[in-house]
C-alpha atoms as one frame of an Amber mdcrd trajectory, in Angstrom:
protein
  -0.031  -0.039  -0.047   1.240   3.602  -0.743   2.671   5.342   2.295   0.453
   8.367   1.441  -2.513   6.200   2.188  -1.572   4.654   5.171   0.300   5.985
   8.000   3.316   3.764   8.934   2.523   4.030  12.754  -1.009   3.162  12.719
  -2.160  -0.551  13.380  -4.383  -2.509  15.642  -2.458  -3.089  18.729  -4.984
  -6.152  19.705  -3.732  -8.176  16.759  -0.025  -7.693  17.993   1.247 -11.096
  19.938   3.263 -10.632  23.216   6.840 -10.166  22.517   8.146 -10.611  26.115
   9.751 -14.004  25.232  11.186 -12.898  21.918  14.749 -11.632  21.043  15.296
  -9.241  18.227  18.307  -8.065  16.286  18.364  -4.726  14.722  21.077  -3.696
  12.226  20.981   0.028  11.488  22.950   2.085   8.875  24.923   4.924  10.280
  24.671   6.928   6.762  21.774   9.428   7.097  21.925   9.367  10.954  19.165
  11.844  11.494  16.679   9.523   9.669  18.129   6.050  10.867  18.192   7.123
  14.399  14.654   8.126  14.158  13.840   4.707  12.573  15.844   2.947  15.480
  13.955   5.015  18.231  10.483   3.722  16.511  11.487   0.201  16.128  12.925
  -0.121  19.913   9.865   1.698  21.397   7.559  -0.247  19.512   9.174  -3.564
  20.482   9.246  -2.646  24.068   5.459  -1.351  24.043   4.490  -4.995  22.980
   6.593  -6.531  25.597  10.295  -7.095  24.308  12.684  -6.691  27.209  15.423
  -4.006  26.519  18.168  -6.789  27.107  16.393  -8.999  24.295  16.917  -6.195
  21.699  20.379  -6.020  20.380  21.461  -3.088  17.903  24.494  -3.249  15.646
  25.419  -0.587  13.337  27.069  -0.590   9.746  28.499   2.249   7.875  26.105
   2.207   5.025  22.762   0.649   3.727  24.695  -1.728   1.551  26.333  -3.229
   4.726  23.108  -3.931   5.965  23.173  -7.411   4.048  26.147  -8.386   5.748
  25.255  -7.222   9.231  21.820  -9.187   8.940  23.654 -12.250   7.779  26.308
 -12.174  10.796  23.050 -12.175  13.136  21.457 -14.835  11.529  24.535 -17.051
  12.235  24.195 -16.303  16.044  20.977 -18.425  16.266  19.569 -16.308  19.082
  17.201 -14.050  17.409  13.437 -14.526  16.567  13.620 -11.814  14.002  16.062
  -9.416  12.460  15.142  -5.878  11.449  17.324  -3.812   9.047  16.867  -0.193
   8.930  18.438   2.259   6.422  17.927   5.304   4.425  18.866   5.786   0.942
  17.955   9.449  -0.668  18.190   9.660  -4.446  21.217  11.741  -5.852  22.392
  12.905  -9.100  24.152   9.554 -10.077  22.732   5.919 -10.383  24.336   5.063
  -7.205  20.877   5.147  -5.603  19.422   2.502  -7.971  22.317   0.172  -7.617
  22.277   0.416  -3.572  18.555   0.002  -3.302  18.402  -2.803  -5.572  21.563
  -4.726  -4.064  20.006  -4.286  -0.640  16.582  -5.318  -1.783  18.061  -8.513
  -3.452  20.342  -9.192  -0.691  17.719  -9.260   2.016  15.283 -11.209  -0.207
  17.946 -13.783  -0.401  18.622 -14.116   3.166  14.886 -14.252   3.765  14.777
 -17.370   1.632  17.768 -19.101   3.008  17.774 -18.101   6.741  15.633 -19.922
   9.511  14.454 -16.494  10.823  12.745 -13.423   9.407  14.556 -10.437   8.303
  12.414  -7.304   8.176  13.145  -4.722   5.325  13.364  -1.102   6.930  15.093
   0.562   3.997  13.808   3.995   3.170  14.290   4.855  -0.340  13.177   8.239
  -0.918  13.523  10.809  -3.563  14.603  13.664  -0.922  15.175  14.297   2.646
  11.865  15.571   3.377  10.219  12.168   2.218  12.624  10.354   4.399  11.800
  12.568   7.397   7.868  11.968   6.703   8.434   8.338   7.053  10.755   8.320
  10.058   8.524  10.113  12.658   6.967  12.693  10.494   3.578  13.132   9.027
   3.404   9.793   7.493   4.673   8.024  10.729   7.661   5.824  11.364   8.747
   3.044   9.389  10.614   1.789  12.402   7.190   1.155  14.068   6.002  -0.957
  11.094   9.202  -2.925  11.009   8.859  -3.581  14.805   5.168  -4.928  14.263
   6.235  -6.947  11.196   9.088  -8.500  13.197   6.830  -9.653  16.043   4.121
 -10.886  13.725   6.866 -12.788  11.586   8.546 -14.162  14.861   5.141 -15.589
  15.836   4.562 -17.081  12.669
C-alpha cells in the first residue's frame, strides 16, 4: 500500500502477539543518521511497547545501507534471534548509485529471507529527497521503524 494512503505507525494493537519471550536483532546504517536514528527509536520503542525486554533487543550499526546485508547475515549466524530488522535510508542523488544500492540491498535481504531460518524485516527507506525520508521516520506519514517492529513480532510468531 502506498505510504501516502497509510500511516506507518497506525496498527491495531490487539492483533500484535506478546513479544516478552522474543529476542530481536536490529542492524542500522550510520549513513543519514538523523533518519536512521529516528527509525531505530521507533522500532525499539514499539518492540518494548509490545513486551520485548530491553536486554532482548540487540542493536548493531554498519557504515551504510549496502552493509545491512552483511550485518543481517552475521546476526542470522548467531542463532539467538526470533527476527532481525534492518534499518537504513537511501536518498536519491544525481548519480545512479541510488539505484544500485537500493536494488542490491533489496536483493540481498530477499535472498537472506529465503535461506535463513528467521525472518529479516526490510526497513530501508528509498526516497527522492530528505523531506520524504523525514515524513517516513516519525513525520507526517508515521515511522517505518514502528511498522518494522510490528512486522518482526508478527513474523517471529509465524
